TORKOL-4160 file (C-alpha; in steps of 0.2 Angstrom, whole numbers, padded with zeros to 4 digits, m for minus):
415
<pt num="1" X="m0079" Y="0014" Z="0093"/>
<pt num="2" X="m0096" Y="0012" Z="0101"/>
<pt num="3" X="m0102" Y="m0005" Z="0100"/>
<pt num="4" X="m0120" Y="m0003" Z="0106"/>
<pt num="5" X="m0134" Y="m0007" Z="0094"/>
<pt num="6" X="m0143" Y="0008" Z="0087"/>
<pt num="7" X="m0162" Y="0009" Z="0088"/>
<pt num="8" X="m0171" Y="0007" Z="0071"/>
<pt num="9" X="m0187" Y="0018" Z="0070"/>
<pt num="10" X="m0202" Y="0008" Z="0066"/>
<pt num="11" X="m0219" Y="0011" Z="0058"/>
<pt num="12" X="m0227" Y="0016" Z="0074"/>
<pt num="13" X="m0214" Y="0029" Z="0078"/>
<pt num="14" X="m0214" Y="0036" Z="0060"/>
<pt num="15" X="m0233" Y="0038" Z="0061"/>
<pt num="16" X="m0233" Y="0046" Z="0077"/>
<pt num="17" X="m0219" Y="0058" Z="0071"/>
<pt num="18" X="m0229" Y="0062" Z="0056"/>
<pt num="19" X="m0245" Y="0066" Z="0065"/>
<pt num="20" X="m0236" Y="0078" Z="0077"/>
<pt num="21" X="m0229" Y="0087" Z="0062"/>
<pt num="22" X="m0237" Y="0102" Z="0054"/>
<pt num="23" X="m0248" Y="0098" Z="0039"/>
<pt num="24" X="m0237" Y="0104" Z="0025"/>
<pt num="25" X="m0222" Y="0095" Z="0032"/>
<pt num="26" X="m0232" Y="0079" Z="0034"/>
<pt num="27" X="m0239" Y="0081" Z="0016"/>
<pt num="28" X="m0221" Y="0082" Z="0009"/>
<pt num="29" X="m0215" Y="0067" Z="0019"/>
<pt num="30" X="m0231" Y="0056" Z="0015"/>
<pt num="31" X="m0229" Y="0060" Z="m0004"/>
<pt num="32" X="m0210" Y="0054" Z="m0002"/>
<pt num="33" X="m0216" Y="0038" Z="0006"/>
<pt num="34" X="m0228" Y="0035" Z="m0009"/>
<pt num="35" X="m0213" Y="0037" Z="m0021"/>
<pt num="36" X="m0215" Y="0056" Z="m0026"/>
<pt num="37" X="m0199" Y="0065" Z="m0023"/>
<pt num="38" X="m0199" Y="0083" Z="m0015"/>
<pt num="39" X="m0197" Y="0098" Z="m0026"/>
<pt num="40" X="m0184" Y="0111" Z="m0023"/>
<pt num="41" X="m0196" Y="0122" Z="m0013"/>
<pt num="42" X="m0201" Y="0107" Z="m0003"/>
<pt num="43" X="m0183" Y="0102" Z="0000"/>
<pt num="44" X="m0180" Y="0119" Z="0007"/>
<pt num="45" X="m0194" Y="0117" Z="0019"/>
<pt num="46" X="m0187" Y="0100" Z="0025"/>
<pt num="47" X="m0170" Y="0108" Z="0027"/>
<pt num="48" X="m0178" Y="0120" Z="0039"/>
<pt num="49" X="m0186" Y="0107" Z="0050"/>
<pt num="50" X="m0182" Y="0106" Z="0069"/>
<pt num="51" X="m0188" Y="0095" Z="0083"/>
<pt num="52" X="m0201" Y="0082" Z="0080"/>
<pt num="53" X="m0202" Y="0087" Z="0061"/>
<pt num="54" X="m0183" Y="0084" Z="0059"/>
<pt num="55" X="m0186" Y="0067" Z="0067"/>
<pt num="56" X="m0200" Y="0063" Z="0056"/>
<pt num="57" X="m0189" Y="0068" Z="0041"/>
<pt num="58" X="m0175" Y="0056" Z="0047"/>
<pt num="59" X="m0188" Y="0042" Z="0050"/>
<pt num="60" X="m0196" Y="0045" Z="0033"/>
<pt num="61" X="m0179" Y="0044" Z="0025"/>
<pt num="62" X="m0175" Y="0028" Z="0034"/>
<pt num="63" X="m0192" Y="0020" Z="0028"/>
<pt num="64" X="m0188" Y="0025" Z="0010"/>
<pt num="65" X="m0171" Y="0018" Z="0011"/>
<pt num="66" X="m0179" Y="0002" Z="0017"/>
<pt num="67" X="m0191" Y="0003" Z="0002"/>
<pt num="68" X="m0178" Y="0006" Z="m0011"/>
<pt num="69" X="m0163" Y="m0004" Z="m0004"/>
<pt num="70" X="m0169" Y="m0016" Z="0009"/>
<pt num="71" X="m0161" Y="m0021" Z="0025"/>
<pt num="72" X="m0143" Y="m0020" Z="0019"/>
<pt num="73" X="m0128" Y="m0008" Z="0022"/>
<pt num="74" X="m0113" Y="m0009" Z="0010"/>
<pt num="75" X="m0095" Y="m0004" Z="0009"/>
<pt num="76" X="m0080" Y="m0007" Z="m0003"/>
<pt num="77" X="m0062" Y="m0012" Z="0000"/>
<pt num="78" X="m0052" Y="0002" Z="m0009"/>
<pt num="79" X="m0036" Y="0012" Z="m0009"/>
<pt num="80" X="m0035" Y="0030" Z="m0013"/>
<pt num="81" X="m0019" Y="0034" Z="m0023"/>
<pt num="82" X="m0016" Y="0053" Z="m0024"/>
<pt num="83" X="m0002" Y="0053" Z="m0037"/>
<pt num="84" X="0002" Y="0072" Z="m0035"/>
<pt num="85" X="m0002" Y="0085" Z="m0022"/>
<pt num="86" X="0005" Y="0099" Z="m0034"/>
<pt num="87" X="m0009" Y="0109" Z="m0041"/>
<pt num="88" X="m0009" Y="0127" Z="m0049"/>
<pt num="89" X="m0028" Y="0130" Z="m0046"/>
<pt num="90" X="m0027" Y="0137" Z="m0028"/>
<pt num="91" X="m0044" Y="0132" Z="m0023"/>
<pt num="92" X="m0047" Y="0142" Z="m0007"/>
<pt num="93" X="m0056" Y="0127" Z="0002"/>
<pt num="94" X="m0042" Y="0115" Z="m0001"/>
<pt num="95" X="m0026" Y="0113" Z="0009"/>
<pt num="96" X="m0020" Y="0098" Z="m0001"/>
<pt num="97" X="m0012" Y="0108" Z="m0015"/>
<pt num="98" X="0007" Y="0113" Z="m0016"/>
<pt num="99" X="0018" Y="0122" Z="m0028"/>
<pt num="100" X="0031" Y="0112" Z="m0037"/>
<pt num="101" X="0045" Y="0120" Z="m0027"/>
<pt num="102" X="0036" Y="0118" Z="m0010"/>
<pt num="103" X="0043" Y="0106" Z="0003"/>
<pt num="104" X="0033" Y="0090" Z="0003"/>
<pt num="105" X="0028" Y="0092" Z="m0015"/>
<pt num="106" X="0025" Y="0075" Z="m0022"/>
<pt num="107" X="0023" Y="0068" Z="m0040"/>
<pt num="108" X="0022" Y="0049" Z="m0041"/>
<pt num="109" X="0029" Y="0040" Z="m0056"/>
<pt num="110" X="0017" Y="0028" Z="m0065"/>
<pt num="111" X="0027" Y="0013" Z="m0058"/>
<pt num="112" X="0025" Y="0020" Z="m0040"/>
<pt num="113" X="0006" Y="0021" Z="m0043"/>
<pt num="114" X="0006" Y="0003" Z="m0050"/>
<pt num="115" X="0016" Y="m0003" Z="m0035"/>
<pt num="116" X="0002" Y="0005" Z="m0023"/>
<pt num="117" X="m0012" Y="m0003" Z="m0034"/>
<pt num="118" X="m0003" Y="m0020" Z="m0033"/>
<pt num="119" X="m0001" Y="m0019" Z="m0014"/>
<pt num="120" X="m0020" Y="m0014" Z="m0012"/>
<pt num="121" X="m0024" Y="m0029" Z="m0022"/>
<pt num="122" X="m0015" Y="m0041" Z="m0011"/>
<pt num="123" X="m0023" Y="m0033" Z="0004"/>
<pt num="124" X="m0040" Y="m0038" Z="m0003"/>
<pt num="125" X="m0045" Y="m0022" Z="m0013"/>
<pt num="126" X="m0057" Y="m0023" Z="m0027"/>
<pt num="127" X="m0054" Y="m0005" Z="m0033"/>
<pt num="128" X="m0041" Y="0009" Z="m0033"/>
<pt num="129" X="m0047" Y="0027" Z="m0033"/>
<pt num="130" X="m0034" Y="0037" Z="m0042"/>
<pt num="131" X="m0034" Y="0056" Z="m0042"/>
<pt num="132" X="m0022" Y="0070" Z="m0041"/>
<pt num="133" X="m0019" Y="0089" Z="m0042"/>
<pt num="134" X="m0016" Y="0098" Z="m0059"/>
<pt num="135" X="0003" Y="0097" Z="m0060"/>
<pt num="136" X="0010" Y="0108" Z="m0073"/>
<pt num="137" X="0021" Y="0094" Z="m0080"/>
<pt num="138" X="0006" Y="0082" Z="m0083"/>
<pt num="139" X="0001" Y="0079" Z="m0101"/>
<pt num="140" X="m0014" Y="0069" Z="m0107"/>
<pt num="141" X="m0002" Y="0054" Z="m0109"/>
<pt num="142" X="0001" Y="0053" Z="m0090"/>
<pt num="143" X="m0017" Y="0049" Z="m0087"/>
<pt num="144" X="m0016" Y="0036" Z="m0101"/>
<pt num="145" X="0000" Y="0028" Z="m0094"/>
<pt num="146" X="m0007" Y="0027" Z="m0077"/>
<pt num="147" X="m0021" Y="0016" Z="m0083"/>
<pt num="148" X="m0010" Y="0006" Z="m0093"/>
<pt num="149" X="0003" Y="0003" Z="m0079"/>
<pt num="150" X="m0011" Y="m0002" Z="m0066"/>
<pt num="151" X="m0019" Y="m0014" Z="m0078"/>
<pt num="152" X="m0003" Y="m0022" Z="m0083"/>
<pt num="153" X="0002" Y="m0025" Z="m0065"/>
<pt num="154" X="m0016" Y="m0029" Z="m0058"/>
<pt num="155" X="m0027" Y="m0034" Z="m0073"/>
<pt num="156" X="m0042" Y="m0038" Z="m0062"/>
<pt num="157" X="m0043" Y="m0022" Z="m0051"/>
<pt num="158" X="m0056" Y="m0009" Z="m0055"/>
<pt num="159" X="m0049" Y="0008" Z="m0059"/>
<pt num="160" X="m0060" Y="0022" Z="m0052"/>
<pt num="161" X="m0050" Y="0037" Z="m0057"/>
<pt num="162" X="m0049" Y="0056" Z="m0063"/>
<pt num="163" X="m0062" Y="0069" Z="m0057"/>
<pt num="164" X="m0071" Y="0079" Z="m0071"/>
<pt num="165" X="m0058" Y="0093" Z="m0067"/>
<pt num="166" X="m0043" Y="0081" Z="m0071"/>
<pt num="167" X="m0052" Y="0076" Z="m0087"/>
<pt num="168" X="m0054" Y="0094" Z="m0092"/>
<pt num="169" X="m0036" Y="0096" Z="m0089"/>
<pt num="170" X="m0031" Y="0081" Z="m0099"/>
<pt num="171" X="m0042" Y="0087" Z="m0113"/>
<pt num="172" X="m0034" Y="0105" Z="m0112"/>
<pt num="173" X="m0016" Y="0097" Z="m0113"/>
<pt num="174" X="m0021" Y="0085" Z="m0127"/>
<pt num="175" X="m0032" Y="0097" Z="m0137"/>
<pt num="176" X="m0046" Y="0084" Z="m0136"/>
<pt num="177" X="m0065" Y="0084" Z="m0133"/>
<pt num="178" X="m0071" Y="0076" Z="m0117"/>
<pt num="179" X="m0080" Y="0062" Z="m0126"/>
<pt num="180" X="m0064" Y="0057" Z="m0136"/>
<pt num="181" X="m0052" Y="0058" Z="m0122"/>
<pt num="182" X="m0064" Y="0048" Z="m0111"/>
<pt num="183" X="m0067" Y="0035" Z="m0124"/>
<pt num="184" X="m0048" Y="0032" Z="m0125"/>
<pt num="185" X="m0046" Y="0030" Z="m0106"/>
<pt num="186" X="m0061" Y="0018" Z="m0106"/>
<pt num="187" X="m0053" Y="0008" Z="m0120"/>
<pt num="188" X="m0037" Y="0007" Z="m0109"/>
<pt num="189" X="m0046" Y="0001" Z="m0094"/>
<pt num="190" X="m0054" Y="0015" Z="m0084"/>
<pt num="191" X="m0069" Y="0008" Z="m0076"/>
<pt num="192" X="m0077" Y="0023" Z="m0068"/>
<pt num="193" X="m0075" Y="0041" Z="m0062"/>
<pt num="194" X="m0077" Y="0050" Z="m0046"/>
<pt num="195" X="m0089" Y="0064" Z="m0048"/>
<pt num="196" X="m0079" Y="0075" Z="m0037"/>
<pt num="197" X="m0075" Y="0094" Z="m0041"/>
<pt num="198" X="m0093" Y="0097" Z="m0040"/>
<pt num="199" X="m0093" Y="0107" Z="m0024"/>
<pt num="200" X="m0109" Y="0117" Z="m0026"/>
<pt num="201" X="m0115" Y="0117" Z="m0044"/>
<pt num="202" X="m0120" Y="0136" Z="m0042"/>
<pt num="203" X="m0111" Y="0149" Z="m0052"/>
<pt num="204" X="m0110" Y="0162" Z="m0038"/>
<pt num="205" X="m0105" Y="0150" Z="m0024"/>
<pt num="206" X="m0092" Y="0142" Z="m0036"/>
<pt num="207" X="m0084" Y="0160" Z="m0039"/>
<pt num="208" X="m0082" Y="0162" Z="m0020"/>
<pt num="209" X="m0073" Y="0145" Z="m0018"/>
<pt num="210" X="m0061" Y="0148" Z="m0033"/>
<pt num="211" X="m0061" Y="0160" Z="m0047"/>
<pt num="212" X="m0054" Y="0149" Z="m0060"/>
<pt num="213" X="m0060" Y="0131" Z="m0056"/>
<pt num="214" X="m0071" Y="0121" Z="m0068"/>
<pt num="215" X="m0088" Y="0129" Z="m0071"/>
<pt num="216" X="m0104" Y="0121" Z="m0067"/>
<pt num="217" X="m0108" Y="0119" Z="m0086"/>
<pt num="218" X="m0091" Y="0111" Z="m0089"/>
<pt num="219" X="m0093" Y="0099" Z="m0075"/>
<pt num="220" X="m0110" Y="0094" Z="m0082"/>
<pt num="221" X="m0103" Y="0092" Z="m0099"/>
<pt num="222" X="m0089" Y="0081" Z="m0094"/>
<pt num="223" X="m0100" Y="0070" Z="m0083"/>
<pt num="224" X="m0113" Y="0068" Z="m0097"/>
<pt num="225" X="m0099" Y="0064" Z="m0109"/>
<pt num="226" X="m0093" Y="0050" Z="m0097"/>
<pt num="227" X="m0110" Y="0043" Z="m0096"/>
<pt num="228" X="m0112" Y="0044" Z="m0115"/>
<pt num="229" X="m0097" Y="0033" Z="m0118"/>
<pt num="230" X="m0102" Y="0021" Z="m0104"/>
<pt num="231" X="m0091" Y="0026" Z="m0090"/>
<pt num="232" X="m0102" Y="0027" Z="m0074"/>
<pt num="233" X="m0098" Y="0040" Z="m0061"/>
<pt num="234" X="m0102" Y="0045" Z="m0043"/>
<pt num="235" X="m0110" Y="0062" Z="m0039"/>
<pt num="236" X="m0105" Y="0073" Z="m0024"/>
<pt num="237" X="m0108" Y="0089" Z="m0015"/>
<pt num="238" X="m0097" Y="0099" Z="m0003"/>
<pt num="239" X="m0108" Y="0109" Z="0009"/>
<pt num="240" X="m0106" Y="0119" Z="0025"/>
<pt num="241" X="m0096" Y="0134" Z="0019"/>
<pt num="242" X="m0103" Y="0150" Z="0010"/>
<pt num="243" X="m0118" Y="0140" Z="0004"/>
<pt num="244" X="m0137" Y="0139" Z="0009"/>
<pt num="245" X="m0151" Y="0126" Z="0009"/>
<pt num="246" X="m0157" Y="0133" Z="m0008"/>
<pt num="247" X="m0140" Y="0129" Z="m0016"/>
<pt num="248" X="m0141" Y="0112" Z="m0009"/>
<pt num="249" X="m0159" Y="0109" Z="m0015"/>
<pt num="250" X="m0154" Y="0115" Z="m0033"/>
<pt num="251" X="m0139" Y="0105" Z="m0033"/>
<pt num="252" X="m0149" Y="0089" Z="m0029"/>
<pt num="253" X="m0162" Y="0094" Z="m0042"/>
<pt num="254" X="m0148" Y="0096" Z="m0055"/>
<pt num="255" X="m0141" Y="0079" Z="m0051"/>
<pt num="256" X="m0158" Y="0071" Z="m0052"/>
<pt num="257" X="m0161" Y="0079" Z="m0069"/>
<pt num="258" X="m0144" Y="0073" Z="m0076"/>
<pt num="259" X="m0148" Y="0055" Z="m0070"/>
<pt num="260" X="m0165" Y="0055" Z="m0078"/>
<pt num="261" X="m0156" Y="0059" Z="m0094"/>
<pt num="262" X="m0141" Y="0048" Z="m0093"/>
<pt num="263" X="m0143" Y="0035" Z="m0079"/>
<pt num="264" X="m0124" Y="0035" Z="m0076"/>
<pt num="265" X="m0123" Y="0040" Z="m0058"/>
<pt num="266" X="m0119" Y="0025" Z="m0046"/>
<pt num="267" X="m0121" Y="0034" Z="m0030"/>
<pt num="268" X="m0122" Y="0051" Z="m0021"/>
<pt num="269" X="m0109" Y="0056" Z="m0008"/>
<pt num="270" X="m0112" Y="0071" Z="0003"/>
<pt num="271" X="m0095" Y="0078" Z="0008"/>
<pt num="272" X="m0095" Y="0091" Z="0023"/>
<pt num="273" X="m0083" Y="0105" Z="0022"/>
<pt num="274" X="m0067" Y="0103" Z="0032"/>
<pt num="275" X="m0062" Y="0120" Z="0037"/>
<pt num="276" X="m0048" Y="0119" Z="0049"/>
<pt num="277" X="m0033" Y="0122" Z="0038"/>
<pt num="278" X="m0041" Y="0130" Z="0023"/>
<pt num="279" X="m0038" Y="0148" Z="0017"/>
<pt num="280" X="m0057" Y="0150" Z="0013"/>
<pt num="281" X="m0060" Y="0149" Z="0032"/>
<pt num="282" X="m0044" Y="0157" Z="0039"/>
<pt num="283" X="m0046" Y="0172" Z="0028"/>
<pt num="284" X="m0065" Y="0174" Z="0031"/>
<pt num="285" X="m0070" Y="0167" Z="0048"/>
<pt num="286" X="m0084" Y="0179" Z="0050"/>
<pt num="287" X="m0091" Y="0175" Z="0033"/>
<pt num="288" X="m0087" Y="0156" Z="0031"/>
<pt num="289" X="m0095" Y="0143" Z="0041"/>
<pt num="290" X="m0084" Y="0130" Z="0050"/>
<pt num="291" X="m0092" Y="0116" Z="0041"/>
<pt num="292" X="m0110" Y="0109" Z="0042"/>
<pt num="293" X="m0118" Y="0106" Z="0059"/>
<pt num="294" X="m0123" Y="0089" Z="0065"/>
<pt num="295" X="m0141" Y="0092" Z="0061"/>
<pt num="296" X="m0136" Y="0098" Z="0043"/>
<pt num="297" X="m0126" Y="0081" Z="0040"/>
<pt num="298" X="m0142" Y="0071" Z="0045"/>
<pt num="299" X="m0154" Y="0082" Z="0035"/>
<pt num="300" X="m0142" Y="0082" Z="0019"/>
<pt num="301" X="m0142" Y="0063" Z="0019"/>
<pt num="302" X="m0161" Y="0061" Z="0023"/>
<pt num="303" X="m0166" Y="0074" Z="0010"/>
<pt num="304" X="m0155" Y="0067" Z="m0003"/>
<pt num="305" X="m0163" Y="0050" Z="0000"/>
<pt num="306" X="m0180" Y="0058" Z="m0003"/>
<pt num="307" X="m0176" Y="0069" Z="m0018"/>
<pt num="308" X="m0165" Y="0056" Z="m0027"/>
<pt num="309" X="m0176" Y="0041" Z="m0024"/>
<pt num="310" X="m0179" Y="0030" Z="m0039"/>
<pt num="311" X="m0165" Y="0040" Z="m0048"/>
<pt num="312" X="m0149" Y="0038" Z="m0037"/>
<pt num="313" X="m0153" Y="0025" Z="m0024"/>
<pt num="314" X="m0136" Y="0023" Z="m0016"/>
<pt num="315" X="m0133" Y="0037" Z="m0003"/>
<pt num="316" X="m0115" Y="0036" Z="0005"/>
<pt num="317" X="m0110" Y="0042" Z="0022"/>
<pt num="318" X="m0092" Y="0047" Z="0022"/>
<pt num="319" X="m0084" Y="0041" Z="0038"/>
<pt num="320" X="m0068" Y="0052" Z="0033"/>
<pt num="321" X="m0078" Y="0068" Z="0035"/>
<pt num="322" X="m0090" Y="0063" Z="0049"/>
<pt num="323" X="m0081" Y="0050" Z="0059"/>
<pt num="324" X="m0086" Y="0031" Z="0059"/>
<pt num="325" X="m0099" Y="0033" Z="0073"/>
<pt num="326" X="m0109" Y="0047" Z="0065"/>
<pt num="327" X="m0108" Y="0039" Z="0048"/>
<pt num="328" X="m0115" Y="0023" Z="0055"/>
<pt num="329" X="m0130" Y="0033" Z="0062"/>
<pt num="330" X="m0133" Y="0040" Z="0044"/>
<pt num="331" X="m0138" Y="0022" Z="0040"/>
<pt num="332" X="m0154" Y="0025" Z="0049"/>
<pt num="333" X="m0157" Y="0042" Z="0042"/>
<pt num="334" X="m0157" Y="0038" Z="0023"/>
<pt num="335" X="m0139" Y="0032" Z="0019"/>
<pt num="336" X="m0136" Y="0014" Z="0014"/>
<pt num="337" X="m0117" Y="0014" Z="0011"/>
<pt num="338" X="m0101" Y="0018" Z="0021"/>
<pt num="339" X="m0090" Y="0020" Z="0007"/>
<pt num="340" X="m0072" Y="0013" Z="0006"/>
<pt num="341" X="m0059" Y="0006" Z="0018"/>
<pt num="342" X="m0047" Y="0018" Z="0009"/>
<pt num="343" X="m0030" Y="0012" Z="0015"/>
<pt num="344" X="m0024" Y="0030" Z="0011"/>
<pt num="345" X="m0033" Y="0047" Z="0011"/>
<pt num="346" X="m0023" Y="0063" Z="0010"/>
<pt num="347" X="m0035" Y="0077" Z="0004"/>
<pt num="348" X="m0047" Y="0078" Z="0020"/>
<pt num="349" X="m0032" Y="0075" Z="0031"/>
<pt num="350" X="m0023" Y="0090" Z="0023"/>
<pt num="351" X="m0038" Y="0101" Z="0027"/>
<pt num="352" X="m0038" Y="0096" Z="0045"/>
<pt num="353" X="m0049" Y="0081" Z="0046"/>
<pt num="354" X="m0046" Y="0071" Z="0063"/>
<pt num="355" X="m0052" Y="0054" Z="0057"/>
<pt num="356" X="m0040" Y="0040" Z="0052"/>
<pt num="357" X="m0034" Y="0035" Z="0035"/>
<pt num="358" X="m0041" Y="0018" Z="0036"/>
<pt num="359" X="m0055" Y="0008" Z="0043"/>
<pt num="360" X="m0053" Y="m0011" Z="0042"/>
<pt num="361" X="m0067" Y="m0022" Z="0033"/>
<pt num="362" X="m0071" Y="m0030" Z="0050"/>
<pt num="363" X="m0075" Y="m0012" Z="0057"/>
<pt num="364" X="m0086" Y="m0009" Z="0042"/>
<pt num="365" X="m0096" Y="m0025" Z="0045"/>
<pt num="366" X="m0097" Y="m0021" Z="0064"/>
<pt num="367" X="m0104" Y="m0004" Z="0061"/>
<pt num="368" X="m0117" Y="m0010" Z="0048"/>
<pt num="369" X="m0122" Y="m0023" Z="0061"/>
<pt num="370" X="m0124" Y="m0009" Z="0074"/>
<pt num="371" X="m0137" Y="m0001" Z="0063"/>
<pt num="372" X="m0146" Y="m0017" Z="0063"/>
<pt num="373" X="m0143" Y="m0021" Z="0044"/>
<pt num="374" X="m0135" Y="m0035" Z="0035"/>
<pt num="375" X="m0117" Y="m0030" Z="0029"/>
<pt num="376" X="m0112" Y="m0032" Z="0011"/>
<pt num="377" X="m0095" Y="m0030" Z="0004"/>
<pt num="378" X="m0098" Y="m0023" Z="m0014"/>
<pt num="379" X="m0088" Y="m0019" Z="m0029"/>
<pt num="380" X="m0087" Y="m0001" Z="m0037"/>
<pt num="381" X="m0103" Y="m0004" Z="m0047"/>
<pt num="382" X="m0113" Y="m0010" Z="m0031"/>
<pt num="383" X="m0112" Y="m0029" Z="m0036"/>
<pt num="384" X="m0111" Y="m0039" Z="m0020"/>
<pt num="385" X="m0095" Y="m0048" Z="m0016"/>
<pt num="386" X="m0098" Y="m0055" Z="0001"/>
<pt num="387" X="m0112" Y="m0054" Z="0014"/>
<pt num="388" X="m0113" Y="m0055" Z="0033"/>
<pt num="389" X="m0130" Y="m0057" Z="0040"/>
<pt num="390" X="m0133" Y="m0050" Z="0057"/>
<pt num="391" X="m0130" Y="m0066" Z="0066"/>
<pt num="392" X="m0113" Y="m0069" Z="0057"/>
<pt num="393" X="m0097" Y="m0068" Z="0066"/>
<pt num="394" X="m0086" Y="m0055" Z="0060"/>
<pt num="395" X="m0069" Y="m0060" Z="0053"/>
<pt num="396" X="m0054" Y="m0052" Z="0062"/>
<pt num="397" X="m0037" Y="m0049" Z="0055"/>
<pt num="398" X="m0023" Y="m0040" Z="0063"/>
<pt num="399" X="m0015" Y="m0036" Z="0046"/>
<pt num="400" X="m0030" Y="m0030" Z="0037"/>
<pt num="401" X="m0030" Y="m0044" Z="0024"/>
<pt num="402" X="m0048" Y="m0048" Z="0021"/>
<pt num="403" X="m0045" Y="m0064" Z="0011"/>
<pt num="404" X="m0032" Y="m0069" Z="m0002"/>
<pt num="405" X="m0032" Y="m0063" Z="m0020"/>
<pt num="406" X="m0036" Y="m0080" Z="m0027"/>
<pt num="407" X="m0052" Y="m0082" Z="m0015"/>
<pt num="408" X="m0057" Y="m0064" Z="m0020"/>
<pt num="409" X="m0057" Y="m0067" Z="m0038"/>
<pt num="410" X="m0068" Y="m0082" Z="m0037"/>
<pt num="411" X="m0080" Y="m0073" Z="m0025"/>
<pt num="412" X="m0080" Y="m0056" Z="m0034"/>
<pt num="413" X="m0085" Y="m0062" Z="m0051"/>
<pt num="414" X="m0084" Y="m0044" Z="m0058"/>
<pt num="415" X="m0070" Y="m0032" Z="m0055"/>
């Protein structure tokens, strides 16, 4: 990894960039600095910026991040547990799914999932992120039993589990309404949900990605049900395939509207499309883009910061999708969080992602310091666990153990 400190844009730099921008771009950015988020039309103008205006956009996003969050960058110690790679949906952008009879098909027992959660706890994790495919043998009880098994084994760990698609599947299998099923899972110990399966919340684009997947309306209904029963969720976007900036702006606007109504989103996570091994790209290389450009990554995080300010103030940069170095640069372009250390990650790797399955906590702290920010280990709900100011030495551990579980409990306070 690069170790050189990145250069923070200052007010003089920002003012110069704004003055060199065209008046309508300057007006949008100045309104954003004053706390007025861009409209959908204005966001589309910002997605089209180039040169000095793009630099003005990124510097403005950095300034708004400073206003909303301060001089900190955050990360969480977590483990991804993908309990099955068997899924019947056949989403064309996914290379993770297998049929039951395929070589390499996997379906973990609840005991195996609990084993992995316990291992993560002993390596310093404060959460496990549990997701899987829509296996035909899964019933609603499997989701319930996963929560029970993890909580019995590791009572203090936060369970961040089940996308809206999985909740839809559990409801279908159990003949339940989302609010009822989610209330049951919360009572058993579900702490929060990943807001994945969103892709692009646009009907026409979703049809091109998969004909049968969860509709926009169903995704919104399940997310709102989760928020209503007190289960916070993340929010996401997958971009850089058959979509366009208008779809991105509309997606951000919809998330903002939901947050105004429910207040249940903890963060927004842009996820660039990984094209290498997917049928969506291989079958249509002239129609489907090979993921977002570098400029689009930066613009997405910056414009999300501006559009969502005051509503969803945690913007995460995914090192799994972009690599640790680029994700670190995002901390100076609107993002304030580097996500999780992961310990395992299967879905992006199956699609052809080239970045590793784990970044150690010491790497996270070093990268946040490179951006000139104070590093904060957080829990799932963005409560601080430990803080490392810029002058603080970074703890090193060859094993990846951050500190013992007994130390972690006393520091963490809330799981």
